[in-house]
N, C-alpha and C positions, 0 to 999 in steps of 0.2 A: 518535496513530493508532489505529486499530481493525483488531483482529485477525479476520478472517472466515473461517468454514470451511465447505465445503461437502462433504457427504458423504451416503451412503445408509445405511440401517441393514441389516445390521450392519457398521459400519465398522472396521476394525482399530485399537485404541487408538493401536498405534505410529505410523499413520499421522496421526492426530489430533495427535498430540503433536509428530511431525516437522514437520506443517504448522505448527502453533503457534509452535515454537522457530525456524522460518526466518522467519516472519512478524515475530516480535519482534526478531530479530535486524536484518532490514531497517530495520523502524520505528526501533529503537535508534541505528543508525547516521546515518540521516536526522535524527535529533532531535540528535543529537550533533555533526554536520557544520556547521561554521560557513557562514553565508550560504546553507544548502541552499533555504531558501524563495525568497530574492532571485534566486539564480542558475539553480534549476531550476524551482521551481513557479509563481513569478509570471509567466515568460514564457509559460506555457500557457494564461493566461486572461485577459481583461479586466480592468483594476483594479477592485477591491471585488466580483467576481462570487463569489458563494458557491457552494461545490462542494467536490469531493474529487480528489486524486490517487489513481487506481485502477490498481493492478497485480493483474491476474488471469490465472491459469494453471495448467496441471497441476502437482501436487507437485512432481516432478522438475524442472520449470522453475522455481518458486519456489524450490527448495533451491539449484540451481545459482547462480541470480541472487544469491542471498544470500551463499553462498559466495564468489563473484567479487568482489562488492560489498566484502564485509568483509574480504578478504584484500588486496585492490587497496593500493598505496602510492601511487596518485595524488594530488597536491596539490590538484587543480582539481576542482570539482564535477561539469563535463562529462565529464572523464576517469574519477573514481572511480565516477559513478553511470552511466557509459554503457549497460551492460548493463540497469539498472533502467528507467532513462528511456525507452530506445528500445521497451521493452514496456509502459510504463504512458501513462495519458491523463488528461486533466482531464475530468471529468464534471460538469456543471451540477448543481446541487441538485435540480432539477426532473427531472432524468433519472437520478438514482441509484438509486432503485427498481427501474427497468427494468434498469439496467447490474448490478444486483446481484442479479438475480431468482435464487432458490434457493439463496443463500448463507446459512449460519447463523452465530450468533455476533455479529449486528449490535446487540445491546443495547446502549443507550446512544447510537447513531451520530445519530440525530434530535435529541437533546438537543446532542450536541458541534457539529453543524452549525449549530444554531440559536444556540449561545453564542459560537462562536470569533469574534474579530476579524479579518477577512480583511487589514487592513493590517501586522498582526504575526504573524499564526499561519495554519497551514494544517491541512487534514485529510487524512490519507493512509489508504487502505484496500488490505489485501492479502486477496487470495482465493486459496486454494490448493484446486483441485479433485482431490476424491480419486476415486479408481477406483470404479465401482458393482461 
């Protein structure tokens, strides 16, 4: 996954840290959960299509979804990630630049998109929009 941050200067460092923490928690639970790709990501796009699962929203929403997802005891992917998946979308590689317009912290995304194997891996991007 890629942690993306959007902020205008001067942004409070506390907000940047909070955004990064929430995004890392979400990306970590996605990576750790068995069959997340198969059950949650694959149904969102045609087989073999390159792109990314994108969750973008205000910092408070990203924090809330992260807390709900991490605290959930649900055993199925659909139940465990309901809050995240209902607010996420699959974005084709060709459309990602426009979808992530204005986001910072995307270093390495192009390389990751070019290198991943869609049959076994996926790319997830979390963008927390900070107040201006």
